[in-house]
N, C-alpha and C positions, 0 to 999 in steps of 0.2 A: 706310539705304536703308525698314528696316522701316517705320517712323514713319511715311513718305513713305505709304505703303500703309495707314495708319489715318485717313489724314483721313475726311470724310461723302462717302462716294455720292450725288450726286448726278447725275439724269436728266439735269440739260445737258451733263454732264461725260458720259456715253456715248455712243457709236456707233453713229447709227440700226442698221446691220444686227450682228444679233447675234453672227454667226458672226466677223465682223471686230471683237467690240469680244472675243470667248471668247479669240481668238489675240493677243490684246493682253494679255488674263490670265494665258493661257499664257507667253507670254512674258518679264512681271511676274517668274510661279514660276519661273520655267528662272535668270531673270537673279539671282533672292534666293537663289539656291542649294538650295532645298526637295530635298530628296534624293524622287525617285521625283515627279516636278510631272507626267506624263502616265496617273501611278497613278487609277484613278475607278473608283465601285464601280455594277454591270453590276445593276441589280436585273431579273427578268424572274417572267410566274408560268402555273401549269401550264393548259393549258385550263382543269381544273376552279378556276384563283382561284390554285391555294397559291402563295406569295410566295418568289425565292429571289433572296440578293443572295449578292453576291462581289465581288471584287475583282479587274482587267483592266488591261491599259493601252492607251490611245488611240494609236492609228498611224497614224492619218490626218484631216485635216480638208480636207473636200470644202463648195463653196456649199453645196449643200444635205442633208450629213449628215456623222457620224461612227462615225470605224472602225477596227475592234476584229477577230482573230482567235481562232481555236476552235475546236476540233474539233464537228465535227457530230453527232457523237453524244454529247457532253457531255451532261449535266442541265441547260446553258443554252441549248445546242442544239436539243433536247430540247422545252424549256418554250418557244422561237424558231418553232419549227417548227406546235405546237400553237394559242403565243398569239402573234403577229409584233409584239408593243410589249412594249416596252421604256422605263425611267430608267436616267439614269448621273449620279453628282454625283462633281465634283468636290471636292475641299474643301484647302483650303490653310490651317492654323488660322496659321502663319505673317504672312500675307499679313491676316487677318481677312476670308477669302473661300468662301464658296463658294460652287458654280455645280451645279444642278439640268439635268437635259434630258432631254422625255420623245418618243416617240415610234413613229411604225409603226419595223419593223424590217424588211430584204429580204438575201436574201445578196448578195455580189459577182459580180460576173460569172465563171468559172473565171481567165480573164485575168490578173488584177488581182490572184488566190489565188496564181495562177501564179508571178509577176513577186516577189509580196514574198516567198512562199517560195525561190524562188531565192537573196534576198537579205539571208536568215536565216543564221547559222553552221553550223557541219556536224552541229552535236553537238546543235542546238537540230532539226532537218532530221529526223536520227536517233528523236529522244524523241518526233516529232511521229506516228511508225508506229511507234515500239514503246510510247509511252504509253497503255493501254486508259483515259485518263478519263473521271474519276467513276465508275469500278467500285471495286469493290472486287477487291485482290490478293492472297493470299497475303501475301507481305512484300518486303522491300526488293531479298532477295537472285535473286527471281523477277523482275523490271521489272530490276535489272542484266540476266541474262541474258538479255532479253528485247532490251533495250538490243545487247547485244556485237551477240549474233544478227544485228538487223538492219546493224549496221555492218558486219559480216562481207558481207553478203549485198550490198551499195553500198560493198564496196569500190578504189579505181579509176576507181566514176564519180558521175557526178553521180543524187542523192537525189533522185527527181520526191515532187510534191506527195501525198501518201496525197488518195482520193478523198469521205475522208470528214473531210477540216481544208482552211479558207477562210477567208474573214471576212465579217464583215455588216457593213450601213451605218441605221445610228441614223439615221430623218430628221427 
């Protein structure tokens, strides 16, 4: 299968709809057994233009956008508040393929973030409350204490989505 994807890329073989083409290539990456085919580099910049990049996971593809979720108070959330533009990069070296996407970014509707949050594993839901993402912490033990405190708070009940956590759409 690997050699089949190393053939030359021809415009005539591409889907005229770039989102459909991307979905096809993502499916190729999944079928090729690539570790983390949904991993993408997310590049943002502050209001002053200072760039920042990190890896996040693609969590949805819509007709007009690519979706990921995060803490709104993280560095990426702060950057997107100041400068709502981003670039995404998917790199699948096993397929000799990379895909770049750039666009405006908007927060998802609260209902969409709620829906996604309820489907996450409980531990990830607790982590969303416990982790002060992008902030320095005294140490791992402090993070574990916070995790245990949040887990205790929501013992036996549904963990609500934190107000500072949700999704973004790169259009």
